[in-house]
N, C-alpha and C positions, 0 to 999 in steps of 0.2 A: 454538379458532379465533378467538375474540374477543380473547384476549390477543395472538395473533400479529398481528391487524389493528391493534391499538393500538400495538404495537411498531413496525410499519411506518410508521404515521402519525407517531409521535414522531420517528422517524429522518428523515422528510421535513421536519418542522418545524425540527428541529435544523440540517439542511443549509441550509434557507432562511435561517435566522437567521445562520448562518456566512457565507453569501454576502452577506447584507445588511450584516453587520459589516465585511466586507472593502470593500464599496462605500463605506461611511461614512467610511473612512479616506482616501479620495481627495481631493485638493484641489479646490476649486470651480472649474469651468471645464475645458474640454477642452484637451489639449496643443496647442501651436501657436497658441493664441489669446492676444493681448496683453491684459493686465489693463486695466481702465478707468483713465483718468488720475486720479491721486489728487487729492483736494481737501482744503483746510484751512478751518477755520471761524475767521473773524476778524470781530470786531464784529458777530456775529450773522448773518454772510453766508457762503455757501459760495463759495470762490474756488478755481478750478482752479490747480494747481501748475504748469501748462504756461505758461511766459512766456519773454520774451527781454529784452535790454537796452533795446529800444525801449519795452516795457511799463513797465519800472522808471523810465526817463527821463520818460515821460508822467506817471506818478503823482507823481514827485518834483517835476516842474515845475509841474503843475497845482495842487498844494496851495498854494504861496505865491501863485500867480496868483489862485486863488479867494479866498484870505484877503484880498487887497487889494480885490477886488470887494466883499466883505462889508464891509470897512472903509469903502469909498466909499458903500455903501448905508446904513451906519449914520449917516453925516453928513447924509443927506437928512431925517431925522426932524425936526430943529429948524432946518434951514437952507433947505430947499426951500419955494418958494411954491406950485408946482403940485401939485395933488392927484394928478395922473397920475404925476408924478415920484416922489412918496411911495409910491404904490401899486406902481410898478415896483420901487422900491428894496426894498420889503417882499418882493415876489416873488423877487427876487434873493437876499435873505437866506435865505428859506425853501427855495430850491432848492439853493444852493451850500453852505450849512452842512452838510447831510447828505451832499453829494457829497464834501466834504473828509474826512468820517469814512469814507466808502466807499473813497476813495483811500488813506487811512491803513491801512485793513484789507487792501487789496491788498499793500502793502509789508510789513506784519506777516506775512501769510501766505507771502510769498516770502522772508522773512528778509532784506529789504533795508532800509537806513537811510532815514529820511525826507528827509535832506538830499540835494541833488543839483540837477540842472537839465536843460535840453533842449539838449544840445550841438549838435544839427543844425538848430536853429531858424534861420530866415531873419531877417535884420535889417530886413526890409521894414516891419514895424509897430513897430519899436523907437522909443521916445520919447526926446528929448534928456535927458541926465542920468541915464539908466538905469545907467551904469557907476558913478556915485556911489552909487547905491542898492544896489549889489551884485547887481543883477539883469540884468547884461549878457547879451544873447542871449535874454532872455525876452520873447516877443512881446506887445506891447500894455501892458506894465507902466508905471505912472506913476513918475516920479522923486520923491524926497523933496520937491523944490522944488514940483513940481506938486501933490502932496498938500497941502502947506502952503497953497498958493494956493486950493485947493478948500476947505480948512478955514476960511479967512478970508473966503470969499465967502458971500453970503446972498441970498435973494429970487430975482428974475429972473436976476441975474448967476450965482448958484449953479446954477440950473436949466440954463442954457445951457452953462456950463462942465462940469457933471456929465454932461449928455447927450453932449457931444463926447468927453469922456474915456472914458465907459463904452462908447461905440461903438467907439473904438479898442481898448479893453480886450477887448471881446467879439470883435472881429475877430482879435485875437491868440489868444484861446482857441479859436476855430474853426480857425485854422491849426494850432495844437498838436494838436487832436483829429483833424484830417485826417491829420497825420503819423502818429498812432497807428493810424488805420485802414489806412494804407498799409504801415507797417513793423511794427506790433505783432503779437503772436501770441495773447495771452490773451483768451479769449472774453468774460469779464466786463469787462475793461478796454476792449475794442473796443466793447462794447455801451454803456458809459458814454460813450465818445467820441462815438458817434452821437447819444446823448441830448443831449450838450452842443451839438453842431452844430445839431440841430433846434431846441432851445430858444433858443439865443443868436442864430441867424440870424433867428428870428421877432422877438426883442427888438430886434435891430439895425434891422429894418424899422420897428418901432413907434417907436423913438427918433428915427429919421430923419424920420418923419412928425411927431413932436412938435416937432422943431426947425423944421419948415416949409420 
């Protein structure tokens, strides 16, 4: 009787293992459920693969836009007289440098080139001479001539010119970010666009107060 009981127990265990083995071969998730959106890792960040042309245009356009802002901020170190201008310039460098890397990460994850622009941008904030700079259609970008004028200025004159130019530059960035919120699809790109709007609108108010 003992042997018979052991045989029955062994048979039950074997059947259970067989059922378990069949279940283990099933793909994860039930039929009819869409898999989660794939993500790619770029520059240490997780980026959703879900994107559209507006997302690509936003990243391609904001990279050179941010680079010019950083260039302008770099000039303040040895040209500005106001400590407030120097502090704001440092804050811009610290914020927009990492954002450039984040935008580059977006494009790398999407398999898109870094070159490009914002074809749907309004000309409202364009500055004279932008066509000469190869940045036609890019909101708020300074021309080569304007950048040269800024480089040649110093002291109070530099402070005033820098604030006026940076306000226009920030207004352009806000407009570009608003376009991304309206037309974009990628959640990380739209989150960055909102961050840009919040930060740069605050800085616009600060710079307007500094101009008096």
